[in-house]
N, C-alpha and C positions, 0 to 999 in steps of 0.2 A: 441438810446439809447443803452448804453453798459452793458453788464452784469458786476456787481460788486460783488467779493468776498473777504474773509479774508485771506490773504496770509502769515501771520505771527502773532504771539502772544508774550506777554512778562508779566512779574511779578516782581513786589519788594515787600518784605514784612521786615519790620524792625526787628531786632533781639531780641528785648525785649519783653518777654513774659508775659502776666498778666492773672494769674488764678483766677478761682472762689474763692480758697481758699485765696488768695491774697486779693480779694475784701471782703471777710468775716471779716478782719482786719480793713477796711476802713468804711463800713457802715454797717447796721443791715440788714443783707441777710445771706444768706446760699447756699453752691454748689448746694444741692438739689432743694432749689426754684427755682435758676437760670436754671439749666438744665431741670427742669420738664416744666417751661414755656417758655423757649427760645430756648432750645436745644445747648446753648453756653458754652463750657468748659473752652475756653483759648481766648484771643484776644492779637493783637500785638501792642505796643505802639513805637510811633517814638521816637528817642532820643532827648536829648535837644539840640535845635538849628536845628534840621531836619525839614525843611519845605516840603510844598506840592511838589514843583518842585523838590526837591531832590529826593523823591520817584517816581515821575513821568519820571525823566530823565533816573533813572536806569532800570524801566520797558520799556521804550522806546528803550532803546539800545539793550536790548533783542529781542524786538519784530522786532527790523530792522535786527537784525543779523539772526533772524529766516526767515525773508521774503528775506534776501539775498539783502537788498536795500542799499546803501550808504546814510547818512543822508544828504550828500549834494544833492542828488536827490529827498528829499522830497519836495512836493508842498504845502502841506497842513497839519497844525498842530492844532488840536482841544483838549483841555484839559477840561473835565468835572470835577467839583468840587465846593463843598460848603465850602471849606477851603483854598482858595486861599493864595499864599504867602502875597498879598496886595490887597488893593481896585483896584488898578491899579499901573503898567500895568499888562496885563493878565499874568495868569502862564505860559500860552502857550508862550509867548515872551521870559521868563527865558528859557523854555526848549529849544526853537529854539537856543538861544545864547550858552548853553551849547552844543548841538550837533553840533554847526556851519551848521546849515540847513538854510543858508542864502537865498535861493530860497522860503522857505515856508512863505505862509500866516497863520497868527496865531490868534487864539481867544480863550476864554473860553466860555463854556455852563454851565448855572446855573439851573440844572434841577433834584437837590437832587439826590436821590438815583435812579432814573430813566435816569442820567446823560449820561452813557455810551450807553444806547440804542438810546437817542436823538443824541448823537455825531455820532454814527454808521449812523443813517439814514440821518443827514445831509450831512455827506461826503459822502454817496453813491450818494445823487443828484448831486453834483458837480463832481463825476468821470462819473457817467452814462451819463451826458450831454458833457462831454468832456473838461470841464473846469480846470480840474487838472487830473494829470495821475494816481495821487496815493495821500493817507491820512494817517496821523498817529494819531489815536485816543487814548486817556488815560483818565481813570478813577483814579483819584488820591485823598486821603483824609488823613488829620492829624485829625480825630474827637476828640482826645483826647484834642485838644486845645480848644475845645468849649462844651466839656462835664462837667456837674456839679457833680464833685467828693463827693457832699454831698446829691444828690439826687438818692437814692438807686434804684427808678424805672427805671432811664434811664442810669446811668452810667454803669450798667452791660451789656449793650447792644452793646456798640461801639468799633471799634478798627481802627486801622491806616494800610493803605496799598495803592498799586497801581497796576492796570492793564492795558496792551496796546494792541492794534492791529493795523496791516496795512492793509489798503484797496487798492485794485487796479482791473482794468480789469480782468476778466477770460474766459476762453473759453467754461467752462461748469460748472453747478451747480450755487453757488453764492447765493445771497440774492434773495429770491423769494417773500417776502411781508413783508411790514412793516405796524405798525399802532400806533398813537401817540394821546394821549388825555389829557384834563385838564379839572379842576374844581375848580376855585378860590374861590368860596364861602365856600370851605372847608379848606382854608389855616390856619384856627386857630388850626388845629389839630396837626400840625407839623411845627414848626418855631424856628428861632433866632430872637428875637423882637430887640436886640441891635446893634449899631454899623452902622447903615444906616441913611438914612435921617430923617426917621420917628422918631428914638430914637437915636440921635447921642451920642457918647460916653460922660459921665459924670458922677459927683459923684454920683447922683441919679441912672442912669442906672446901675452902678457898684454895688450900694448897695441892688437893687433890682434883682440882678443875672440875669439881662436881656441878657448878652452875652453869656449864655448857652442855649443849645436845650431844646425847650420845647414841650413836647409831650403829647397829649391825647390817651394814649395807647388802651384803650378798643374801643374807637369809630373807631380808625384808624384800628385795627385788623379786625372789621367786613367789612370796606370797602376795606380793602387790597384783602380779600377772594374774595370778589365781584367783583373787578375792573380787577385784575390779571386773572380770569377765564374769565371774557367777553371779554379781550383784547386777551387772547390764542385762544379763540374760534374765534374772528372776524379776527385775522390775518391769521390764518389756512385757514378760508373761502375764504380769498382774494387770497391764494394760491392755492386753489382749492384742499385743503388737509383736512383730518379729524383728531381727535385725536389719532387714530390707527394707523395713519402714522408716528407719532413722535417717535424718537428713543432716544433723550435726550431732557429734559427742562433744560435750564440754567437760573436759576430765581435769582432776587436780593435776597440776603440771609439776610432777615429781620427776620424770626422767623420760626423755623421749624413747629411748628402749622400751621402757615399760609400757608406753602408750601405744607404740606400734606394734608390740607383742598382743597387748590385750586387744587391739583391732582385728589382728590376724586370727585369733582364738575364737572371735564372735563372728567372723566372717564379714567384717566391715573395710571397706576400701580406706587406705590411710588417708586420703583426701578428705573424707568426711570427720577427722578428729582435728579439732581446732587447737593450734599450739601458739603459745605465746613465751614458752620456757626458754626459748634462745634469748630473748630481751630481758627477760626479768628472774629468771631462776625459780627456785621453790620458795613460794610465799606463804606456804601452810594454808590456813583457812582462806587467805586474800586469793589464792590462786585461781580457785574455780569461778569466784566472783568477778575478778578482773578478765577472766579469759571470756565469760558470759558477756560482760559488758562490752569488750572489744568485737566479739562476734557478732553483736546487735549493731554496733555503731558503724562497723564497717559493710554493712548490710550483707553480711553472710546469712545471717538468720532473717528469715522473712515470714511475714503473717501466714499461718497455717502450717508451718515447719514443725516437724516431730523433733524435739531437742531432748538428749539424754544428759543428764548431769551426773557424773561418777567420780567417787573420791575414796580415799583410804588414808588412814593416819595412825599415829600414836594411840596405843590402848589395848591392842589394836582395835581400831574401829573403821567401819566402812560406811557408806550410803549412796544411794542413786536415786534419781526423780526423772520421770518423763514429763515433759510439758509440750502441749500443742500450743505455739507462738501465736 
């Protein structure tokens, strides 16, 4: 079993900024209400015609440059997304084509907001066993395409963006432990009902606004705090570590109150929780990826630091990972 680490990171954020004041003009809400309950001030929106793969490709190119790896040498591409370009082919195949990474095996992962962590764990398995020498993993979302801009409870939450990482064998440090979990009995808390084989696109599905995100926020909040705390403690235990050993937590950016409650529950000072939700909102699978990128590029994360990635999402699914940087 080879030791696997993250050797490069990348990010892409659309140029258009949507502020809370802009949302006040769209729905019955206010900057104070949004900020107090979520911690979000602004979010990014993809341009007209800009698809999931377009964001992913830009983030991927930066990650490959950071890792000093030529796209022609990439052996595995995994895109985590719930807003793919199409039902099929996979968004990863569009990324492969644009990058001219002809050697790469490509597929998508649908694990909602935990998608980037799921992709990381999957890629680690392939590299650790020597199946592939490296992997490009990307969390990319155009959530504005499935956001109901008439629903004030959900439209204030989401944004668009992409983050990427390159994984490869390392001589020291790297991924120390991983932990994944699921509970399908809670799938009704967060879902996109329309567009699949259960509710194919029809006049009825459109009239009922089934092609937009549906969320039961209060119930999800309680579960998120509980499961993110449990996942963090479990993955640290697997690594032989405790909360006091953690230098940074890079969480899924769902809600500031959720993240601070989680930190309190596992006895971590809030200063160790990396937050960028105020600027970008909830970008689903891209949230953890972009937060990791910004923590690295701002020099918050330094060589030798213990970094905990922690995410949950619709499914319900959750995942955590401990990395020695």
